[in-house]
Structure formats: structure tokens, C-alpha cells
N, C-alpha and C positions, 0 to 999 in steps of 0.2 A: 470238341465234345469228348474225344477219347480221354483227354487229361482230366476233365471234370468227372467222368465215370470212374477213372482210376482213383481220384481223390475221394469220391463217395465210397468206393469199395474199400479203400484204406481206412476210412472212418469207421465203417461197419465191422471191419476185421478187428480193429482196436476195441470196439464196443463188445464184440463177440468174445475177445480175449478176456476182458474184464468180467463178463458174465460167466465164462467158463471158470475163471479163477474163483469167483464167488461160490461156485459149485464144487470146488476142491481140485480142479485141474491145475497142473503146473505147466505154464506155457514155455515151450522150448524154443520155438522159432515162429516168426511171422514171414509170410511170403517166401517160402523155400522154393528156390528155382534150380532146376537142373536142365540138361539138354532135352529132356523128355516132356517138360511142362512145369507146372507150378502147383504148390499146395498152400492154401491160405494160412493155416495154422497147424503146427505140430505140437502136441502136448502130451503130458503123462497124466493118466487118470488111474490111480492105484497101480495095478500090475500091467496096465495096458499102455502101449504107445498109440496115441490117437492122431489120425490124420483128419483134419476138419476142413470142410468146404463151407464158406460163408456165402449166403445168398440173401438179397434184399429186394423187396418190392414195396413201393409206396402205397399200393392198393392191390386189389385182386384182379384188376382188368387184364393183366398179363399172365394170369395164372398164379398158383401158389409158388412161392420162391423155391421150395424144396423140389418141385417138379422140374426145375431147370437143371438139376443134376441128373442128366440123362445117361444112358449106357456109355456113350462116347466119353463124356466127362468122367464117369466112374472109371473107365479103362485108363484114361490119362492119369488120374489120381493114383490108381493102383500101380501103374508103371513107375511113377515118381516115388511112391512109398517103397517099392522094391529097391529102387536105386538108392534111396536114403538108407534103408536097412542094410543093404549089401555094402555100401561105402563105409558103414560104421561097425561092421561085423556083428550085427544084432540079429542073426538068423533065428535064434530061439525066442526072440521077444514076442510076446502076445500083442497083437495089433487089432485095431478096429477102425472103421471109417464112420465118422459122425458128420452130420450136416447141421449147421446153425442157421436158422431161418429167421429173418426179420420181415414181418409184414406190418407196415405202419409202425406202431409202438410195441407190438407183440413179438416176443422172442421165444423160439422153440428150439430145443436141442433134440435131434433125432439120433440117439446113440445106436451104433451098429446099423446105420442106415442102409448100407449095402455091403456085399461081400467082395473080396478081391476078384478082379477080372483080369486074367492074364491075356497075353496075346500081342 
């Protein structure tokens, strides 16, 4: 089951990347991993370096997909983003955190979905 979920996640991450590109984003990386966790997509949108979390639900029984990006997940993404920025000497780079939500066939991008959470 874990492999099937990973394959489903990868499929939606690719779909999210295509959708973001159609909206003018430049995809820099998929599945960025570091010792602190993972970020689904890292992209550039104008002056912003964007860290994107992709969430999918086939229907609303499990809640809205974007609701799955809870405070703990936000903190993990924030730590990974800081690691990415620090490792590349991009300290002055404007950043934001977006969530790409798939609910059935509907795609929604929540720009600036949450603020950096340190700690």
C-alpha cells in the first residue's frame, strides 16, 4: 500500500508541476529531500522562491486536502526550506509557501498558504 500511495503522490506532484508551469511558475525541483524532511515541489514564481506541498483527495470524506497541511507539516516544510536556502546561499531570496490541492478533478493553488514556522 505504501508504494501505491507513493506512486499516486508522484502522479499528482507531476500534475501539480504542469499546472503551476501553465500559471507561469518555473519548476526547479521535485521531491527535494534533506535530513529534515521533504518538499514536494520547489519553484520560482516571479521574484519568489516557492516551496509547494501537494495534497490529493479523491472526495471530501477525509476532509479538504489543504487541511492536511497542519502545523507540524508546515514546520517540517519550513525547516526544509531553510536548509535549502542556507545550502545555496540564498538568504536574501523572497520566499513563500504554497499548497496545491487536488480534490477529485478540481485543482486549487493556495499562494502564501502559511508563514514560515521556525523551531
